[in-house]
C-alpha positions in Angstrom: -5.1 -24.8 -7.3 -4.2 -21.5 -8.3 -4.7 -20.3 -11.8 -2.3 -18.0 -13.9 -4.9 -15.2 -13.6 -5.2 -15.0 -9.8 -2.9 -12.5 -8.1 -1.1 -13.4 -4.9 -2.2 -11.6 -1.6 -0.1 -8.3 -1.6 -0.2 -8.5 2.5 1.4 -11.9 2.3 4.1 -10.5 -0.2 4.8 -7.3 2.2 5.2 -9.6 5.0 7.7 -12.1 3.6 9.6 -9.4 1.7 8.9 -6.5 -1.1 7.0 -7.2 -4.0 8.8 -7.0 -7.3 6.1 -4.4 -8.6 4.5 -1.1 -7.8 1.3 -1.5 -6.0 -2.0 -0.4 -7.3 -4.5 1.6 -5.1 -6.5 -1.7 -5.0 -3.4 -3.4 -3.5 -3.3 -0.8 -0.9 -6.7 -1.3 -0.1 -6.2 -4.7 0.5 -3.2 -4.4 2.5 -5.0 -2.0 4.8 -8.5 -3.5 4.7 -10.0 -0.1 3.9 -12.4 0.9 0.8 -10.2 1.9 -2.4 -12.0 5.4 -1.9 -10.1 5.7 1.3 -7.0 5.4 -0.4 -7.9 8.0 -2.9 -8.7 10.3 -0.1 -5.7 9.5 1.7 -3.9 10.8 -1.4 -5.9 13.9 -1.9 -5.1 14.8 1.9 -1.8 13.8 1.6 -2.0 11.6 4.6 -1.5 8.0 3.5 1.6 6.0 2.1 3.2 8.4 -0.8 1.8 7.5 -4.1 3.1 8.6 -7.9 1.7 8.7 -11.4 2.6 6.9 -14.3 0.6 8.6 -17.0 -3.0 8.5 -15.5 -2.3 5.2 -13.3 -1.3 5.7 -9.5 1.3 3.4 -8.3 3.1 2.9 -4.8 6.7 1.9 -4.2 6.5 -1.2 -1.4 9.5 0.5 0.2 7.5 3.5 0.5 4.7 1.7 1.9 6.7 0.0 4.5 8.2 3.0 5.5 5.0 5.0 6.1 3.9 1.8 8.2 7.1 1.9 10.2 6.7 5.7 10.8 3.0 5.5 11.7 3.9 2.8 14.4 6.7 4.8 15.6 4.4 7.8 16.2 1.7 5.7 17.7 4.1 4.4 20.3 5.4 7.7 20.9 2.2 9.2 21.6 0.9 6.5 24.0 
């Protein structure tokens, strides 16, 4: 039984369709199974999915995250 306080798994949401909210760095860490610090390092180095700030909060557009994954898959297949 799920409670109102539980958040759905963002990976399942991305597999079945785009979520109706912007993603947090914690969501990105769960999706890619990396530490949150890695997400911040990607942002600093401009190597991960593009994020943006709302005030002091970092957010990710699910459409941009999906495009980033598609781009990475395409680049890896071309390199193979």
